[in-house]
C-alpha positions as CSV (number, residue, x, y, z in Angstrom):
1,M,0.0,0.0,0.0
2,D,1.3,3.5,-0.9
3,T,2.4,5.6,2.0
4,L,1.5,9.3,2.4
5,K,5.0,10.1,1.2
6,D,4.6,8.0,-1.9
7,R,1.3,9.7,-2.8
8,L,2.8,13.1,-2.0
9,V,5.7,12.6,-4.4
10,A,3.3,11.3,-7.1
11,Q,1.1,14.3,-6.6
12,A,4.1,16.6,-6.8
13,L,5.0,15.2,-10.2
14,E,1.4,15.4,-11.3
15,E,1.5,19.1,-10.4
16,G,4.4,19.7,-12.7
17,F,7.5,19.3,-10.5
18,D,10.3,17.1,-11.8
19,L,12.0,16.2,-8.5
20,A,10.5,15.7,-5.1
21,R,12.4,14.5,-2.1
22,L,12.4,14.9,1.7
23,C,14.7,15.9,4.5
24,R,14.5,17.2,8.1
25,P,14.9,20.9,9.0
26,W,18.0,20.0,11.1
27,D,19.8,18.1,8.3
28,V,22.0,21.1,7.3
29,G,24.1,21.6,10.4
30,H,27.1,22.7,8.4
31,V,25.3,25.8,7.1
32,P,25.8,28.3,10.0
33,D,29.6,28.0,9.9
34,R,29.7,28.3,6.1
35,L,27.3,31.3,6.1
36,A,29.4,33.0,8.9
37,T,32.5,32.7,6.8
38,F,30.8,34.1,3.7
39,L,29.5,37.1,5.7
40,D,32.8,37.7,7.5
41,K,34.6,38.0,4.2
42,G,32.0,40.5,2.9
43,Y,31.1,38.3,0.0
44,H,27.5,39.3,0.3
45,G,28.2,42.8,-0.8
46,Q,25.1,45.1,-0.5
47,M,22.8,42.2,0.4
48,G,22.5,43.3,4.1
49,W,19.4,41.1,4.5
50,M,21.6,38.1,4.4
51,A,23.4,39.2,7.6
52,D,20.2,40.5,9.2
53,R,18.5,37.1,8.9
54,A,21.5,34.9,9.3
55,H,20.1,33.2,12.3
56,W,17.2,31.9,10.2
57,R,19.1,31.3,7.0
58,G,21.6,29.2,8.9
59,D,19.0,27.1,10.7
60,P,15.7,26.2,9.1
61,H,14.5,24.7,12.4
62,A,14.8,28.2,13.9
63,L,12.7,29.6,11.1
64,W,9.8,27.4,12.1
65,P,10.5,25.2,15.1
66,E,7.3,23.1,14.7
67,A,8.3,21.8,11.3
68,R,9.3,18.1,11.2
69,S,9.8,17.5,7.5
70,I,10.7,19.5,4.4
71,L,9.6,18.5,0.9
72,M,12.2,19.9,-1.5
73,L,11.0,20.2,-5.1
74,G,12.8,20.9,-8.4
75,E,11.2,22.2,-11.6
76,S,13.1,22.3,-14.9
77,Y,13.6,25.5,-16.9
78,T,16.1,24.1,-19.4
79,P,16.3,26.5,-22.3
80,Q,15.3,25.4,-25.8
81,E,18.0,27.7,-27.3
82,D,21.8,28.0,-26.6
83,P,21.9,30.4,-23.6
84,T,25.4,31.6,-24.6
85,A,24.7,32.3,-28.3
86,T,24.2,36.0,-27.9
87,L,27.4,36.7,-25.9
88,T,29.4,37.4,-29.0
89,Q,26.7,39.6,-30.6
90,G,27.7,43.2,-29.7
91,D,24.4,45.0,-30.6
92,V,22.1,42.7,-28.6
93,A,21.7,41.9,-24.9
94,T,22.0,38.6,-23.1
95,V,19.3,38.0,-20.5
96,S,19.6,35.1,-18.0
97,V,17.5,32.1,-19.1
98,Y,15.3,32.1,-16.0
99,A,14.2,35.7,-16.7
100,R,13.3,35.3,-20.4
101,N,9.6,34.9,-19.6
102,R,7.3,34.8,-16.6
103,D,8.6,35.3,-13.0
104,Y,9.2,31.8,-11.7
105,H,8.4,32.9,-8.1
106,D,4.8,33.3,-9.1
107,V,4.6,30.1,-11.2
108,V,6.3,27.9,-8.6
109,K,4.5,29.4,-5.6
110,K,1.1,28.7,-7.1
111,R,2.1,25.1,-7.7
112,L,3.5,24.8,-4.2
113,K,0.3,26.1,-2.7
114,R,-1.8,23.6,-4.6
115,L,0.4,20.8,-3.4
116,A,0.4,22.1,0.1
117,R,-3.4,22.1,0.1
118,W,-3.4,18.5,-1.1
119,L,-1.1,17.5,1.7
120,I,-3.3,19.1,4.4
121,A,-6.3,17.4,2.9
122,E,-4.6,14.0,2.8
123,G,-2.4,14.1,6.0
124,G,-3.4,17.0,8.1
125,G,-0.8,19.0,9.9
126,E,0.4,22.5,9.1
127,V,2.5,23.8,6.2
128,K,4.5,26.7,5.0
129,V,5.7,27.1,1.4
130,F,8.9,28.9,0.2
131,V,10.4,29.8,-3.1
132,D,13.5,32.0,-2.8
133,T,11.6,34.7,-0.9
134,A,12.5,33.9,2.7
135,P,15.7,33.1,4.6
136,V,15.7,29.4,3.7
137,P,19.0,27.7,2.8
138,E,17.4,26.1,-0.2
139,K,20.4,24.7,-1.9
140,P,21.8,22.9,1.2
141,L,18.4,21.6,1.9
142,G,18.1,20.4,-1.7
143,Q,21.4,18.4,-1.2
144,A,20.2,17.1,2.2
145,A,17.0,15.8,0.5
146,G,18.9,14.3,-2.5
147,L,17.7,16.7,-5.2
148,G,21.4,17.3,-6.2
149,W,24.6,18.6,-4.8
150,Q,26.1,22.1,-4.5
151,G,28.6,22.2,-7.2
152,K,31.9,24.2,-7.3
153,H,29.8,27.2,-8.5
154,T,27.7,26.8,-5.3
155,N,24.5,26.1,-7.3
156,L,22.6,22.9,-7.1
157,V,23.4,20.2,-9.7
158,S,21.3,17.1,-10.4
159,R,22.3,13.9,-11.9
160,D,18.9,13.7,-13.4
161,M,18.5,17.3,-14.6
162,G,21.8,19.1,-14.7
163,S,21.8,22.7,-13.5
164,W,18.6,24.2,-15.0
165,F,15.9,23.8,-12.4
166,F,14.1,26.0,-9.8
167,I,13.9,25.0,-6.2
168,G,10.8,25.2,-3.9
169,S,10.0,23.8,-0.5
170,I,7.1,22.8,1.6
171,F,7.7,22.8,5.4
172,T,5.3,20.6,7.3
173,T,4.6,19.5,10.9
174,L,4.1,15.9,9.7
175,E,6.7,13.3,10.2
176,L,7.4,11.9,6.7
177,E,10.0,9.4,5.6
178,T,13.2,11.2,4.3
179,D,15.5,10.5,1.4
180,P,19.3,10.0,1.5
181,P,21.4,13.1,0.8
182,E,23.2,13.5,-2.5
183,I,27.0,13.4,-2.6
184,D,29.3,15.5,-4.6
185,H,29.9,14.4,-8.2
186,C,32.0,17.3,-9.5
187,G,35.3,15.3,-9.3
188,S,38.2,17.3,-10.8
189,C,36.0,19.3,-13.2
190,R,36.6,23.1,-13.1
191,A,34.5,24.1,-16.1
192,C,32.2,26.4,-14.1
193,L,35.1,28.1,-12.3
194,D,37.2,28.7,-15.4
195,V,34.4,30.1,-17.5
196,C,33.5,32.9,-15.0
197,P,34.1,36.3,-16.8
198,T,34.9,38.1,-13.5
199,D,36.7,35.5,-11.5
200,A,33.9,35.5,-8.9
201,F,35.1,32.2,-7.3
202,P,38.0,32.7,-4.9
203,A,38.1,28.9,-4.5
204,P,35.9,25.9,-5.5
205,Y,32.6,26.0,-3.6
206,Q,33.1,29.7,-2.7
207,L,31.4,32.7,-4.4
208,D,32.3,36.3,-3.9
209,A,29.0,37.9,-4.9
210,R,30.7,41.3,-5.3
211,R,32.3,40.0,-8.5
212,C,29.3,38.0,-9.7
213,I,27.5,39.4,-12.7
214,S,24.2,38.1,-11.5
215,Y,24.7,40.1,-8.3
216,L,26.1,43.2,-10.1
217,T,23.2,43.4,-12.6
218,I,20.4,42.6,-10.1
219,E,21.3,43.3,-6.5
220,H,24.0,46.0,-6.7
221,K,22.8,49.6,-6.4
222,G,24.7,52.5,-7.9
223,P,27.7,52.4,-10.2
224,V,29.6,49.2,-10.8
225,D,33.4,49.4,-10.3
226,E,35.0,50.3,-13.6
227,E,37.3,47.3,-13.3
228,L,34.3,45.0,-13.6
229,R,32.2,46.9,-16.2
230,G,34.3,45.8,-19.1
231,L,34.1,42.2,-18.0
232,M,30.3,42.2,-18.0
233,G,30.0,42.0,-21.7
234,N,26.4,42.3,-22.9
235,R,24.9,40.5,-19.9
236,I,22.2,42.9,-18.7
237,Y,20.3,40.7,-16.3
238,G,21.9,37.8,-14.6
239,C,24.6,35.5,-16.0
240,D,24.4,31.8,-16.9
241,D,28.0,31.1,-17.8
242,C,28.8,28.8,-14.9
243,L,25.5,26.9,-15.2
244,A,25.9,26.5,-19.0
245,A,29.4,25.2,-18.6
246,C,28.4,22.2,-16.4
247,P,28.8,18.9,-18.2
248,W,26.0,17.4,-16.2
249,N,23.6,19.4,-18.4
250,K,23.7,16.6,-20.9
251,F,21.0,15.1,-18.6
252,A,18.9,18.2,-18.5
253,V,15.3,17.8,-19.4
254,E,13.3,20.4,-21.4
255,A,11.0,22.6,-19.4
256,R,7.5,21.4,-19.4
257,E,6.1,24.7,-18.3
258,V,5.5,27.0,-21.3
259,K,5.8,30.1,-19.1
260,Y,9.5,29.3,-18.8
261,H,10.0,29.2,-22.6
262,A,11.8,32.3,-23.8
263,R,9.8,35.2,-25.2
264,D,10.9,36.0,-28.7
265,D,11.7,39.6,-27.7
266,L,14.0,38.5,-24.9
267,I,16.2,36.0,-26.7
268,A,18.3,38.6,-28.4
269,P,16.9,42.1,-27.7
270,K,18.5,45.1,-29.3
271,L,20.5,47.2,-27.0
272,A,19.4,50.4,-28.8
273,D,15.8,49.6,-28.1
274,L,16.3,48.8,-24.4
275,A,18.4,51.8,-23.6
276,V,15.7,54.3,-24.5
277,L,13.0,52.8,-22.3
278,D,11.5,55.3,-19.9
279,D,9.9,54.1,-16.6
280,A,6.5,53.5,-18.2
281,G,7.9,51.7,-21.2
282,F,10.1,49.6,-18.9
283,R,7.2,48.6,-16.7
284,A,5.0,47.7,-19.7
285,R,7.7,45.6,-21.5
286,F,8.6,43.7,-18.4
287,S,5.2,43.2,-16.7
288,G,5.1,39.8,-15.1
289,S,8.9,39.4,-15.6
290,P,11.4,39.1,-12.8
291,I,13.3,41.9,-14.6
292,K,10.7,44.4,-13.5
293,R,11.9,44.3,-9.9
294,I,15.2,46.0,-10.5
295,G,13.5,49.1,-12.0
296,R,14.2,51.2,-15.1
297,D,17.3,53.0,-13.8
298,R,19.3,49.9,-12.8
299,F,18.2,48.2,-16.0
300,V,19.3,51.0,-18.3
301,R,22.6,51.3,-16.3
302,N,23.2,47.6,-17.2
303,V,22.3,48.2,-20.9
304,L,24.7,51.1,-21.1
305,Y,27.5,49.0,-19.8
306,A,26.7,46.5,-22.5
307,I,26.7,49.3,-25.1
308,G,30.1,50.4,-23.8
309,N,31.3,46.8,-24.3
310,S,29.7,46.4,-27.7
311,G,32.5,47.9,-29.9
312,D,29.7,49.2,-32.1
313,P,30.2,52.9,-32.8
314,A,26.6,53.1,-34.1
315,L,25.4,52.8,-30.5
316,G,27.4,55.9,-29.4
317,A,24.6,58.2,-30.2
318,V,22.2,56.2,-28.0
319,A,24.6,56.4,-25.0
320,Q,25.3,60.1,-25.7
321,G,21.6,60.8,-25.4
322,L,21.6,59.5,-21.9
323,C,24.6,61.4,-20.6
324,D,22.3,63.9,-18.9
325,D,19.8,61.3,-17.6
326,P,18.1,62.4,-14.3
327,D,19.4,59.3,-12.6
328,P,23.1,60.0,-11.8
329,T,24.1,56.3,-12.1
330,V,22.5,56.1,-15.6
331,A,24.3,59.3,-16.6
332,D,27.6,57.9,-15.3
333,A,27.1,54.7,-17.2
334,A,26.2,56.6,-20.4
335,R,29.4,58.8,-20.2
336,W,31.5,55.7,-19.6
337,A,29.9,54.0,-22.6
338,V,30.7,57.0,-24.8
339,L,34.3,57.2,-23.6
340,R,34.8,53.4,-24.1
341,L,33.3,53.4,-27.6
342,N,35.5,56.4,-28.5
343,S,38.5,54.7,-27.2
344,D,37.7,51.6,-29.3
345,A,37.2,53.8,-32.3
346,N,40.6,55.4,-31.8
347,G,42.4,52.0,-31.2
348,M,43.0,52.7,-27.5
349,D,42.6,50.2,-24.7
């Protein structure tokens, strides 16, 4: 006879998740020390909320002491197109795969809530659902439950699905049978470390977010250090280089959810079109997209860095037109782009 766990996992797959495994809230005892080291070195940059909520992020049991089991879920967002194809195209932007359509937080959370309601109806107890919006150590919990292991790039890697999957969790007061943790299968591979444009990995399994393009384009407020701007290429929202380099992606499965399939206008959007978006135009274009949360000013700042890196003198006029933008960071980025394009045109480094 099927147990409640068996039926829960089957229901999770029915709901559209690709992986579903269980652990205990206290199965990640190594996290507090690792998190403390990360914070002590300042690797979190401007993400002060990581330090403010470290007592919860380091201990899921402290976040909700009544919880007895955690269902960790994975959902594929594997791209249909080559995510690195646009990196060498100077006049277009590269947008991280996960942000090329609907905001996954909304999609996954609705699925989690439906599954949580099913669990309450079948087994009783209380539940809480999380998807990257609370101080939950999702990747260590994912490894503890057996979804995958944290690779040298610190992201979760699955033997079944590679690197391209979102993580969600359901905390419950029910005592459910757990799964064995996953072990590390990176071996001697360094592909993810060596491909990083900004050398954001001080060592394997360590990330200095202050040098990570995903952090710089999404979380970092104000001007980016000039040393790093030239290394960002045309990546205007996030960066997939370390994920795309992982050889385990040969096992990746195509995303079943059509809301994760890339919008045509976000596969290779023209930098010239993106740079001239005003606030209303930005909000309209990115309604329902995770890109919307960074706002027009930070977005256009990123686009201008890409224009400066484009080597395309035709984009100089676009940047020039933003040199007096009301936002000082945008104006600074525009002036930098103009100077860089002029230097390229004159054969200067």
